[in-house]
C-alpha positions in Angstrom: 110.3 120.4 89.8 110.5 117.4 87.4 111.2 113.9 88.7 113.3 111.5 86.8 112.0 107.9 86.5 113.5 105.8 89.3 114.9 108.8 91.2 114.1 108.5 94.9 111.9 111.3 96.2 111.4 112.0 99.9 107.8 112.9 99.2 106.3 110.9 96.3 103.0 112.7 97.0 103.2 116.3 98.0 99.9 118.2 98.0 99.5 121.7 99.5 96.3 123.7 99.7 94.4 121.5 97.1 91.0 122.9 96.1 88.8 121.1 93.7 85.5 122.8 93.0 82.5 121.7 90.9 80.7 124.9 90.4 80.2 126.4 93.8 80.7 123.1 95.6 84.2 122.5 97.0 84.7 118.7 97.0 88.2 119.3 98.3 88.9 122.4 100.3 92.5 123.4 101.1 93.8 119.9 101.6 97.4 119.1 102.5 98.6 115.5 101.9 102.2 114.5 102.2 103.2 110.9 101.7 106.8 109.9 102.5 109.0 107.7 100.4 108.6 104.0 101.2 105.7 104.5 103.6 102.2 103.0 103.7 99.9 106.0 104.2 96.3 105.5 105.2 93.7 107.9 103.7 90.5 107.9 105.6 87.1 109.5 105.4 83.5 108.5 104.8 81.7 108.6 101.5 81.7 112.1 100.2 84.7 113.2 102.3 86.7 114.0 99.1 89.1 111.0 99.0 88.2 109.8 95.5 88.2 113.3 94.1 91.7 113.9 95.6 92.9 110.6 94.1 91.6 111.6 90.7 93.5 114.9 90.9 96.7 113.0 91.8 96.3 110.9 88.7 95.6 113.8 86.4 92.0 112.7 85.8 90.7 115.9 87.3 92.3 119.3 87.1 92.7 121.2 90.4 91.0 124.4 91.0 93.8 125.8 93.3 96.8 124.6 95.2 100.0 122.8 94.4 100.1 119.1 93.6 103.2 116.9 92.9 103.2 113.2 92.3 106.7 111.7 91.9 107.9 115.2 91.4 105.5 115.8 88.5 102.4 118.0 88.1 99.7 115.5 87.2 97.8 118.3 85.5 100.5 118.8 82.9 102.1 115.3 82.9 99.1 112.9 83.3 100.5 110.2 81.0 103.9 110.0 82.7 102.2 109.9 86.1 100.0 107.0 84.9 103.0 105.0 83.7 104.7 105.4 87.1 101.8 104.8 89.3 99.8 101.6 90.0 96.2 102.6 90.6 93.3 100.4 91.8 90.0 102.2 91.7 87.2 101.6 94.2 85.0 100.1 91.5 86.8 97.8 89.2 85.5 97.6 85.6 87.4 95.4 83.2 87.0 94.2 79.6 84.5 91.4 80.0 85.3 89.5 76.7 89.1 89.3 77.5 90.6 86.6 79.6 92.3 87.6 82.9 95.7 87.1 81.3 94.8 89.3 78.3 93.7 92.0 80.7 97.0 91.7 82.6 98.9 92.0 79.2 96.9 95.2 78.4 97.6 96.8 81.7 101.3 95.9 81.5 101.6 97.6 78.1 99.9 100.7 79.5 102.5 101.1 82.2 105.4 100.2 79.8 107.3 98.0 82.3 106.4 95.0 84.5 108.0 91.9 85.9 106.7 88.7 84.2 108.2 86.5 86.9 106.6 88.6 89.6 103.3 88.5 87.8 103.4 84.6 87.6 104.2 84.5 91.3 101.3 86.9 92.2 98.8 85.0 90.0 99.7 81.9 92.1 99.6 83.7 95.4 96.2 85.1 94.7 94.9 81.8 93.2 93.7 83.5 90.1 92.6 81.5 87.0 93.8 83.8 84.2 92.4 81.6 81.5 88.8 82.5 82.2 87.0 85.4 80.6 86.5 88.4 82.9 82.7 88.4 82.5 82.7 85.1 84.4 84.7 86.5 87.3 83.3 87.3 90.7 84.0 90.8 92.2 86.8 89.3 94.2 88.5 87.8 91.1 88.2 91.1 89.2 89.9 92.7 92.2 92.7 90.1 92.1 93.4 91.0 88.4 94.0 94.6 89.4 96.1 93.6 92.4 98.3 91.3 90.4 98.8 94.1 87.7 99.5 96.7 90.4 102.1 94.7 92.3 103.8 93.2 89.2 104.3 96.6 87.6 107.6 98.3 88.0 106.1 101.4 89.5 107.3 103.6 92.4 103.9 104.5 93.8 100.7 102.5 94.5 97.4 104.4 94.9 94.8 101.9 96.2 91.2 102.8 96.7 89.4 100.1 98.7 91.7 97.4 97.3 90.5 94.4 99.3 86.8 94.8 98.4 85.4 91.4 97.6 88.4 89.4 98.8 88.1 86.6 101.3 90.1 86.7 104.5 92.9 84.5 103.1 93.4 86.8 100.1 93.3 89.8 102.4 96.3 88.3 104.2 98.1 87.8 100.8 97.4 91.4 100.0 98.9 92.5 103.3 102.0 90.5 102.6 102.3 92.1 99.2 102.0 95.6 100.8 104.9 94.7 103.2 107.0 93.4 100.3 106.3 96.6 98.3 107.3 98.8 101.2 110.5 96.7 101.8 111.4 97.3 98.1 111.1 101.0 98.6 107.7 101.5 96.9 105.2 103.9 98.4 101.6 103.2 99.0 98.6 105.5 99.5 95.8 103.3 100.9 92.2 104.6 101.0 90.0 102.2 102.9 86.9 101.9 105.0 88.4 98.9 106.8 89.9 100.6 109.9 91.5 97.4 111.1 93.3 97.0 107.7 94.7 100.5 107.8 95.7 100.1 111.5 97.6 96.9 110.6 99.4 98.2 107.5 99.9 101.9 107.8 102.5 103.9 109.6 101.0 107.3 108.8 97.3 108.3 108.5 95.4 111.3 107.1 91.8 111.8 108.0 89.6 114.2 106.0 86.1 115.4 106.4 84.0 117.5 104.0 87.1 117.9 101.8 89.2 119.3 104.6 92.1 118.0 106.5 91.1 116.9 110.0 94.2 115.2 111.3 97.4 113.8 109.8 100.6 112.2 111.0 102.2 109.0 112.4 99.5 106.7 113.8 101.5 106.1 117.0 101.5 109.9 117.7 97.8 110.2 116.8 96.9 107.4 119.2 98.5 109.5 122.0 96.1 112.3 121.2 93.2 110.1 122.3 92.3 108.5 125.5 93.3 105.0 126.5 90.8 102.5 127.8 91.4 101.1 131.2 89.4 98.1 132.6 89.6 96.2 135.8 87.7 94.0 138.2 87.4 95.7 141.5 87.7 94.0 144.9 86.1 94.7 148.2 87.6 98.2 148.2 85.8 99.1 144.9 83.8 102.0 146.3 86.9 103.8 147.6 88.8 103.1 144.4 86.0 104.7 142.4 86.0 107.7 144.7 89.7 108.1 144.4 89.5 108.0 140.6 86.7 110.6 140.7 89.1 112.7 142.8 91.4 112.8 139.8 88.7 114.5 137.8 87.7 111.5 135.8 84.1 110.6 134.9 83.5 107.2 136.5 80.1 105.7 136.0 80.4 102.7 138.3 80.8 99.0 137.7 78.9 96.2 136.1 79.3 92.9 138.1 82.3 94.5 139.8 84.1 95.4 136.6 84.5 98.9 135.2 85.8 100.5 132.0 87.2 104.0 132.0 88.4 106.3 129.3 91.6 107.9 130.5 93.6 110.8 129.0 97.2 109.8 128.2 98.7 112.0 130.8 96.6 110.4 133.6 97.2 106.8 132.7 100.1 106.3 135.2 98.0 107.8 138.0 95.0 105.6 137.3 97.1 102.4 137.0 98.8 103.4 140.3 95.5 103.7 142.0 94.4 100.3 140.7 97.7 98.6 141.5 97.5 99.8 145.1 94.0 98.3 145.5 92.5 94.8 145.4 91.7 95.2 141.7 92.4 92.3 139.4 92.5 91.7 135.6 93.7 95.2 134.9 94.1 96.1 131.2 95.1 99.3 129.5 94.6 99.6 125.7 95.7 102.6 123.6 93.1 104.2 121.3 92.5 102.3 118.1 92.3 103.9 114.7 88.5 103.3 114.9 88.4 105.4 118.1 90.2 108.3 116.4 88.0 108.0 113.3 84.8 108.0 115.2 85.9 110.9 117.4 86.0 113.0 114.3 82.8 111.7 112.6 80.4 111.3 115.4 77.5 113.7 114.7 76.1 115.9 117.4 72.5 115.6 118.4 70.3 118.2 116.7 
């Protein structure tokens, strides 16, 4: 299948059974990755999980060893130049031409992609508070990152592939970045966001894929994935605290006890109504129930077992 520029695709990234081997080592091993049109999709995994290798295959920088890969309807292995023109990519480690000014770098990047919006670029330069008259070798890491962000969002590309895009940015600029992601999504652009900042992914992403050792661990809407994990219930118990704890243990839950009359309990989704009913019928106060966070899901997959 060949995609025409500007033609909407339901799956701008469609990866099935991707294998990328370096000799006998499989950096990516049978990975499926599907990113829907207009979505912001989080791509998670620790260093060495295979995220960057996967991204390089998507961009045509690495050839795949096996599997099927389509980016905007194109095979990046046979159409790398066209994929590059239609994708805004920010690598995890930004290296720019040190003797050029920020504006000169933006001009070069715009010509590489073939189309960009000058007015959008000016607006982004202002929003990111970037001094484009300075030479790049004088820039901090954060300012080099800003150059790439301005270039990525100003380009008339359908897909953004961002690898640790907020590295080096201060909190105010991270907020500007989040606004730009929302604007891009509203305009129908699609984003694959690889990040170690779980709070950032949780705030921005509707869908998440978690990989480990090059293999898919879990993928889907974040709301559904949260339901797969336990919620955290906390409460301050009253005078009937001992009987409340006994009743909760009777539900098959592991209840350790209280600290200064307050307890915290991990509760499977199906049992949350029961637990809240027990607490509501007691003298408990300050009852809270929080769904699992993305960090909870992530750590559940990456916690190592004692040896």
